[in-house]
Structures are given as C-alpha cells and as structure tokens.
C-alpha positions as CSV (number, residue, x, y, z in Angstrom):
1,M,-19.9,45.8,-53.3
2,G,-18.0,48.7,-55.5
3,R,-20.3,51.6,-54.0
4,V,-19.3,50.4,-50.3
5,V,-15.4,50.1,-51.3
6,A,-15.8,53.6,-52.7
7,A,-17.4,55.0,-49.0
8,L,-14.3,53.3,-47.3
9,L,-12.0,54.9,-49.5
10,L,-13.6,58.4,-49.1
11,V,-13.7,58.2,-45.3
12,A,-9.6,57.1,-45.4
13,C,-9.1,60.3,-47.3
14,T,-11.3,62.1,-45.4
15,K,-8.8,60.9,-42.2
16,H,-5.3,61.1,-43.9
17,G,-5.9,64.3,-45.7
18,E,-8.1,67.2,-45.9
19,P,-8.9,68.4,-42.3
20,P,-12.6,67.1,-41.2
21,P,-15.3,69.9,-42.2
22,P,-16.8,72.5,-39.5
23,S,-18.1,71.1,-37.0
24,P,-21.6,72.4,-37.0
25,L,-21.4,73.7,-32.8
26,Q,-18.7,75.8,-34.1
27,D,-21.5,77.7,-36.5
28,G,-19.5,76.8,-39.4
29,A,-16.3,78.0,-38.3
30,A,-13.1,76.2,-38.6
31,V,-11.4,74.8,-35.5
32,A,-7.7,74.7,-35.1
33,V,-6.6,71.5,-34.3
34,V,-3.5,71.4,-32.0
35,A,-1.8,67.9,-30.8
36,D,0.0,67.7,-27.3
37,A,-2.0,71.2,-26.2
38,A,0.7,70.6,-22.9
39,V,3.4,73.1,-23.7
40,I,6.9,71.4,-23.3
41,T,10.1,73.4,-22.8
42,I,13.4,71.9,-23.7
43,D,16.5,72.1,-22.6
44,A,15.1,74.5,-19.6
45,A,17.8,75.5,-17.1
46,V,17.2,74.0,-14.2
47,Q,17.8,75.9,-10.9
48,R,19.8,74.5,-8.2
49,E,20.8,75.5,-5.3
50,A,24.5,76.0,-4.4
51,P,26.8,73.2,-2.4
52,T,26.8,74.5,1.0
53,A,30.4,73.8,3.1
54,K,30.1,71.0,5.4
55,Q,33.7,70.0,6.5
56,V,36.4,72.8,7.1
57,V,40.5,72.4,7.3
58,V,43.1,74.4,8.0
59,A,46.9,74.4,7.4
60,R,49.7,76.8,7.9
61,G,49.2,78.6,4.7
62,A,45.8,77.3,3.4
63,A,42.0,76.1,3.8
64,C,40.3,73.6,2.4
65,A,36.5,72.4,2.7
66,V,34.0,69.7,1.9
67,M,31.1,70.9,0.1
68,S,27.6,69.4,0.4
69,D,27.8,68.0,-3.0
70,A,30.9,65.9,-2.1
71,T,33.3,68.7,-4.2
72,V,36.3,70.6,-2.5
73,R,37.0,74.5,-2.2
74,C,40.3,74.8,-1.3
75,W,42.2,79.0,-1.1
76,G,45.1,80.6,0.4
77,G,48.9,80.0,-0.5
78,N,49.6,77.7,-3.0
79,T,53.6,77.1,-2.9
80,N,53.4,73.2,-3.3
81,G,50.3,72.7,-5.5
82,Q,48.0,72.3,-2.0
83,L,45.1,74.1,-3.1
84,G,44.8,71.1,-6.1
85,S,44.6,73.8,-8.9
86,G,46.9,72.6,-11.0
87,T,49.0,75.4,-10.8
88,L,51.3,77.1,-8.2
89,Q,49.3,80.5,-8.1
90,A,47.6,81.6,-4.9
91,S,43.9,82.3,-4.7
92,A,42.4,84.5,-2.0
93,T,39.2,83.1,-3.3
94,P,38.0,79.6,-3.7
95,V,39.5,77.3,-6.3
96,T,37.6,74.4,-7.1
97,P,40.3,71.0,-7.7
98,A,39.2,68.1,-9.7
99,I,37.8,65.8,-7.5
100,R,34.0,64.4,-6.8
101,G,32.9,62.2,-4.4
102,V,34.8,63.2,-1.3
103,V,33.6,61.7,2.2
104,D,36.0,63.0,4.4
105,L,39.2,65.2,3.9
106,V,42.6,65.8,5.8
107,M,45.2,68.6,5.4
108,N,48.3,68.7,6.4
109,D,50.8,71.7,6.2
110,D,51.8,71.2,2.5
111,L,49.5,68.2,1.6
112,V,46.0,67.4,1.2
113,C,44.1,64.2,0.8
114,G,40.5,63.0,0.1
115,L,38.6,59.9,0.9
116,I,36.2,59.0,-2.2
117,D,32.8,57.4,-1.8
118,D,34.7,54.9,-3.6
119,T,36.7,53.8,-1.4
120,S,39.8,55.1,-3.1
121,V,42.2,58.0,-2.2
122,M,43.4,61.4,-4.0
123,C,45.6,63.5,-2.7
124,W,47.7,66.9,-4.1
125,G,50.8,68.9,-2.4
126,K,53.8,68.0,-1.4
127,I,53.2,64.3,-1.5
128,G,54.7,61.6,-3.3
129,F,54.1,57.8,-4.4
130,G,57.8,56.9,-5.1
131,K,58.5,59.2,-7.5
132,A,59.1,63.5,-7.3
133,V,57.4,64.5,-4.6
134,G,55.1,67.4,-5.1
135,V,51.6,67.3,-7.5
136,S,49.4,70.4,-8.2
137,A,46.0,68.7,-8.6
138,P,44.4,65.9,-7.1
139,V,45.7,62.4,-8.0
140,A,44.9,58.7,-7.1
141,V,46.7,57.2,-4.7
142,P,48.5,54.0,-7.0
143,G,47.3,50.8,-5.5
144,V,44.8,51.9,-2.7
145,R,41.5,50.8,-2.6
146,G,38.8,49.5,-0.2
147,I,40.0,52.5,2.4
148,V,37.3,53.4,5.3
149,R,39.6,56.0,7.7
150,I,42.6,58.4,6.4
151,F,45.2,60.2,8.2
152,A,47.7,63.1,7.6
153,V,51.1,63.0,9.7
154,D,53.8,65.2,8.8
155,G,54.8,64.6,5.1
156,A,53.0,61.3,4.7
157,A,49.3,60.0,4.4
158,C,47.9,56.9,5.3
159,G,44.7,54.8,5.5
160,T,43.1,51.8,6.8
161,D,41.3,49.7,4.6
162,R,38.0,47.8,5.3
163,G,39.9,44.4,6.5
164,G,41.9,46.7,9.2
165,A,45.3,46.8,7.3
166,L,47.3,50.1,7.9
167,V,49.2,50.9,4.2
168,C,51.1,54.3,4.1
169,W,52.9,56.5,1.4
170,G,55.1,59.7,1.1
171,S,57.6,60.2,3.9
172,V,57.7,57.0,5.2
173,D,60.2,54.2,5.0
174,A,60.5,51.0,4.1
175,R,58.3,49.6,6.7
176,G,55.6,52.6,6.5
177,H,56.8,54.4,9.1
178,V,56.7,58.3,9.2
179,I,60.2,59.8,8.3
180,A,61.6,63.2,8.1
181,N,61.6,63.4,4.1
182,G,61.2,60.7,1.7
183,S,58.8,60.0,-1.3
184,H,57.8,56.2,-0.8
185,A,54.9,54.3,-2.5
186,P,52.2,52.9,-0.9
187,T,53.7,50.4,2.0
188,P,51.9,47.9,4.5
189,V,52.6,49.0,8.5
190,A,53.4,45.5,10.0
191,G,52.5,45.1,13.1
192,I,49.5,47.2,13.6
193,D,46.3,47.0,12.4
194,H,42.6,48.6,12.8
195,V,43.9,51.8,13.3
196,A,41.4,54.8,14.6
197,A,43.8,57.6,15.6
198,L,47.5,57.7,14.1
199,S,50.3,60.1,14.7
200,A,54.2,59.8,13.9
201,H,54.9,57.1,16.7
202,A,52.0,56.2,17.9
203,A,48.2,54.7,17.3
204,V,45.1,54.0,18.6
205,R,43.2,51.0,17.2
206,D,39.6,50.8,17.1
207,N,39.6,49.3,20.5
208,G,40.7,51.6,21.9
209,E,44.2,50.0,22.9
210,V,46.8,52.2,22.3
211,W,50.3,50.7,20.4
212,T,54.1,52.8,20.1
213,W,56.7,52.6,18.1
214,L,60.2,54.7,18.6
215,D,63.2,54.9,16.2
216,G,64.1,51.9,14.1
217,G,61.5,50.0,16.9
218,A,58.2,47.8,15.9
219,P,55.0,48.8,17.2
220,K,54.0,47.4,20.5
221,P,51.3,47.3,23.1
222,T,51.6,50.1,26.1
223,G,48.7,48.4,27.6
224,L,46.9,51.5,28.0
225,A,43.0,50.7,26.7
226,H,40.3,52.9,26.4
227,A,41.6,55.8,24.5
228,T,39.5,58.0,22.5
229,E,42.2,60.5,21.4
230,L,45.6,60.8,20.3
231,A,47.9,63.8,19.8
232,E,51.6,64.3,19.3
233,R,54.0,67.1,20.0
234,D,57.7,66.3,20.6
235,L,55.6,62.8,21.9
236,P,52.8,61.0,21.4
237,C,50.0,61.3,24.4
238,A,46.7,59.7,24.6
239,L,43.5,60.5,26.3
240,A,41.6,57.7,28.1
241,E,39.0,58.0,30.6
242,G,39.7,61.9,31.1
243,A,43.5,61.0,31.9
244,V,46.2,61.5,30.0
245,T,49.6,59.5,29.6
246,C,52.5,60.0,27.5
247,F,54.9,57.8,26.1
248,A,58.8,58.7,25.7
249,D,62.1,56.9,26.9
250,K,61.6,58.1,30.3
251,P,58.8,60.0,32.7
252,L,58.7,64.1,32.8
253,C,56.3,64.1,34.9
254,G,56.7,61.6,38.0
255,A,57.0,58.7,37.8
256,A,56.4,55.9,35.1
257,V,53.1,53.8,35.3
258,S,52.8,51.0,33.6
259,F,49.4,49.0,32.2
260,A,48.2,45.2,32.3
261,H,48.2,43.8,29.3
262,P,47.9,40.4,28.0
263,E,50.8,38.6,26.4
264,K,51.1,35.5,24.6
265,P,52.5,32.8,26.7
266,K,56.1,32.0,25.0
267,P,56.5,28.1,23.8
268,K,59.1,26.3,25.9
269,K,62.0,25.2,24.2
270,P,63.1,21.6,24.0
271,A,66.5,21.2,25.9
272,P,69.6,21.9,24.1
273,K,71.7,18.6,23.0
274,P,75.1,18.5,24.2
275,K,77.6,19.7,20.9
276,K,80.7,18.4,20.4
277,S,83.6,20.6,21.3
278,K,84.2,23.2,18.5
279,K,86.8,25.9,18.4
280,P,86.2,29.0,19.5
281,K,84.5,31.5,16.9
282,T,84.8,35.3,17.4
283,K,81.4,36.5,18.6
284,K,80.1,39.8,16.7
285,P,79.0,42.5,18.7
286,E,75.5,42.6,19.5
287,P,73.5,45.3,18.4
288,P,72.3,47.6,21.0
289,P,68.8,46.7,22.1
290,P,65.9,49.2,20.9
291,P,64.7,51.8,23.4
292,T,62.1,51.2,26.0
293,T,59.3,53.0,26.1
294,V,57.8,54.6,29.3
295,A,54.6,55.7,30.1
296,F,54.0,58.6,32.3
297,A,50.4,60.8,33.2
298,L,50.3,64.5,33.1
299,P,49.0,66.7,36.2
300,T,45.5,67.6,34.8
301,G,42.4,67.3,36.1
302,K,40.1,65.7,33.9
303,V,40.4,66.2,30.5
304,S,37.9,65.9,27.6
305,H,40.0,67.1,24.4
306,L,43.8,67.0,23.5
307,A,45.1,70.7,21.9
308,F,48.2,70.2,20.9
309,A,48.9,72.9,18.1
310,T,50.5,75.4,20.7
311,G,52.2,73.2,23.4
312,T,51.4,70.2,25.2
313,C,47.6,71.8,25.5
314,V,44.5,70.3,27.0
315,Q,40.8,71.2,27.2
316,S,40.0,70.6,31.2
317,A,37.0,71.9,33.1
318,K,36.3,73.9,30.1
319,R,39.7,75.7,30.2
320,L,42.5,75.4,28.5
321,D,45.8,73.9,30.6
322,C,49.0,73.7,29.2
323,I,52.0,71.8,30.1
324,D,55.5,72.7,30.5
325,L,57.7,69.6,30.2
326,D,60.8,71.2,30.7
327,H,60.3,72.4,34.0
328,A,58.9,69.2,35.9
329,C,55.6,69.3,34.1
330,K,54.4,72.8,35.6
331,V,50.7,73.2,34.6
332,E,50.1,77.0,33.3
333,R,47.6,78.9,31.7
334,P,48.6,81.1,28.8
335,W,45.1,82.5,28.2
336,P,43.0,83.1,31.0
337,A,39.8,84.2,28.8
338,L,40.2,81.3,27.0
339,V,37.0,79.5,29.6
340,S,33.7,78.0,28.8
341,V,35.6,76.3,25.8
342,E,33.4,73.6,23.2
343,E,36.4,72.9,21.1
344,V,39.8,73.8,21.1
345,S,42.0,74.0,17.7
346,G,45.1,75.6,17.2
347,A,46.0,78.8,18.9
348,C,41.7,79.2,19.1
349,A,38.6,78.4,21.1
350,R,35.1,77.9,20.5
351,L,32.6,79.0,23.2
352,T,29.6,77.5,24.8
353,N,28.1,80.6,23.4
354,G,29.2,80.2,19.5
355,T,31.9,83.2,19.5
356,V,35.4,81.8,18.8
357,R,38.8,83.4,20.7
358,C,42.5,83.3,20.1
359,G,45.7,83.2,21.8
360,A,47.7,86.3,20.6
361,T,51.1,84.7,20.5
362,G,53.8,85.8,23.0
363,T,50.9,88.0,25.1
364,S,48.4,86.2,27.5
365,A,45.5,88.3,25.3
366,A,42.8,86.2,23.8
367,P,40.3,88.4,22.0
368,V,37.2,87.5,20.6
369,I,37.4,87.2,17.1
370,A,34.8,89.8,15.2
371,G,32.4,88.4,12.9
372,V,31.8,85.3,14.6
373,T,28.5,84.6,16.4
374,N,27.0,81.4,15.7
375,A,29.8,78.6,15.4
376,I,29.6,75.1,15.3
377,A,33.0,74.1,14.4
378,I,36.7,75.4,13.9
379,S,40.0,74.5,12.6
380,A,42.9,76.1,13.1
381,T,46.6,76.8,13.6
382,A,48.6,78.8,15.2
383,T,48.3,81.3,13.0
384,R,45.1,81.6,11.2
385,G,41.7,79.6,11.3
386,C,38.4,79.1,9.9
387,A,34.9,78.6,11.5
388,L,31.7,76.6,9.9
389,T,28.5,78.3,11.5
390,K,24.8,77.0,12.0
391,D,23.7,78.4,8.6
392,H,27.0,76.7,7.1
393,A,29.2,79.9,6.3
394,V,32.6,79.7,6.2
395,L,34.1,82.4,8.3
396,C,38.3,82.7,8.3
397,W,40.7,85.0,10.2
398,E,44.4,85.8,10.4
399,G,45.7,86.0,13.9
400,T,43.2,87.8,16.2
401,A,41.9,89.9,13.0
402,A,38.1,90.7,12.2
403,A,37.0,87.4,10.2
404,T,36.1,87.8,6.8
405,P,33.2,85.1,5.0
406,I,34.3,83.1,2.3
407,A,32.3,83.5,-1.1
408,F,32.1,80.1,-2.5
C-alpha cells in the first residue's frame, strides 16, 4: 500500500512541478509548452468610419448638421452662441456641441434646438427658459419630455408631445403665443393640439386642419382642411391640394373665401326669470371684439411647395412664382432661370439634374452654384446656403459664389 501512495505522489509532483520528460517522438529534444496559443491583442485601436451628414440646416449666420452617429456639427457666426461650443467665438470649421442622440434639429437665425432620442429637447443660442436669454452650449429644456416633433418660430421654440399637447418657450407670452421678445418658461398652448406645422400666427394639425389666431385672440379653426404645408411672411398661408390660402384681417387677392366646418351646437339657455326693478347701473364700456380672420386664395397655378424666405413665393409647375401682395397680388417671376425645380429654400433652388441655382439679390440673375452637381437636399436663406449630396458630403456657399466642401 505504501508503494502505491508513493507512486501517486510521484505522478502528482510530475504534473504540477517539473515539466514532463521529452517525448520520444521528438528524438529527445525539449518541446516548448505554450498555453493559449491564439494571439490576443489587448486595447487595440478599433477602426471606425467617420460620421457623415444626414441633415443640414442653415440660418442667417451659421449652419448645423446632424451626423450619422446622432451628434451635431455647427460652423459660421456665433454672436449669440448658436454654434453651441460654449463660447461666442466664430468658427469656419465645424465644432461639436455637447449633445448626443439627436433625431431632429431646427434652427432659426439665432437659436438651435435638437430633439433627443429620449424625447427630451436641448436648445442653445438666443433662447430663454424664464431666465436670462442666451446660452452658448446645449441646455435641456426644463420640464419638457415626451416630445415627438419640434419647431423654431422667430425667437421661440415649441414641441408637440406624445399626447398631442403643444408647449412653447422663449419669446412667448403667458398663453404660449409667439411674441417679439421674451424669455418665458415652457408654457402649454391652450386651444390647439396635435400640431404638425407651426408659424407665429397659425398651425396645421395632424389631420390637415388649419387653425389661426391673431394678436390677443385664441386659436380658432379656419375650416381649411387637407393642408400639408404652412409658411408665414407678414401673414400665414397654407398649401392644401395644390392651392394656397392666406389669412389676414381682409382679403388682399380677390374676394374672401370660406370653408365649411362643423361647429358644436350651443346649448339652449333657459328663459330668464323676471327681475325686480333696480336702480340703473352705469355700464362699463365693453372691450372691442377680437379681429376676425379672413381667408383668400393666391392667384397661382397648382403649387407643390411654399417658399417664403425671399417673399410670398411658391414652387409652381417646377418654377418659382412670387406674388406681390402690395400690388393687387400681381404674379411675378423674379428669377426666370429657376425652372425644372425640385426643391426651393431661401433664394436657392435644387434642380432636377442635381445642380443648384441661387437668385442674386436685386437682379434677375440666378447663376448655377459652381461645385454642386449631385445635391439631394438644400437649406438656404436669402444670402447663403448648403447642399447635402448623394455621397453625404456638405457643400456651402455665400450669395452666388462657388461652393466649398465642409470637412467634418
């Protein structure tokens, strides 16, 4: 028995102590024993493709792009912090604001807001939330969640939430209506919901209904249905089934038009009981009734898009037509070269062949923007623009000068 135990101990020592004897198959040569022969590289640099632009928005002095990794890049002027860099320093090259998960971006002349994939909203630039106006880096809008659609209107921003409620902040009053200047905390807008398009004095609901409100008035239905676009320049106008209807306190083109819309029947009031005679009281003067809204149609052919950045202009029959509201709604074509149009933005048009033409201010010239050949989308103002190309490049220009690529 003792010999057996000794043999077992010898085997154990051989396994866990000295290396095993050379194999006779190796002619007595020592064999190197390597554990885990597969080579594993630790902390190796992972090759990742650089993000590309998928959305571009342009404002008066700056531009921003939403990238394929849901981050944002901004470049240009920065007088109000609209680059989101945390400073007021302009940058010709793109900077990266501290914001992620962006699914949509809206931009006005001095403010930017991004809809985040967690349904929150972050804004920067000349925008306030009830405190000082102006933030130079992205800030979460307080108390705003569940947002599915965002808007930028003048100095205000708004969002429609999952339940359909509309909330606005910035240059709005206590009812959430857009005003010239202000810094109001997020405020629900009473009387209108499920908003799909928004301007300072009108909205299009998800079902295509157009509602308007004048200063001091509450949102009211106009009766116009099936609207797909809304634009405002001096007065709000909506595009519905190829026709453009505008709203003001009086018709500027021809006669007023009306649209039938159902109204809730008013409950009958019981007959008043006779009252005892009392001394007559001095009546206070009643406030003047709110102004009425009148609808009228613009004298255009079938319209496919509203293009109000440079005037009351529309994309009609693949060309640009403009209406002079101050002179009996005369139809003009300020830039005859803007034909075969696929998209209009600002003073620029993307043509069916992927090129871009922009109208030169004060002239009838609309030269081709050199360097842009395969644009799939554009965003422009009256003086500058950017194009997104088929290969996700971004090309930008000033006025009608040649475009230059933006390096991300």
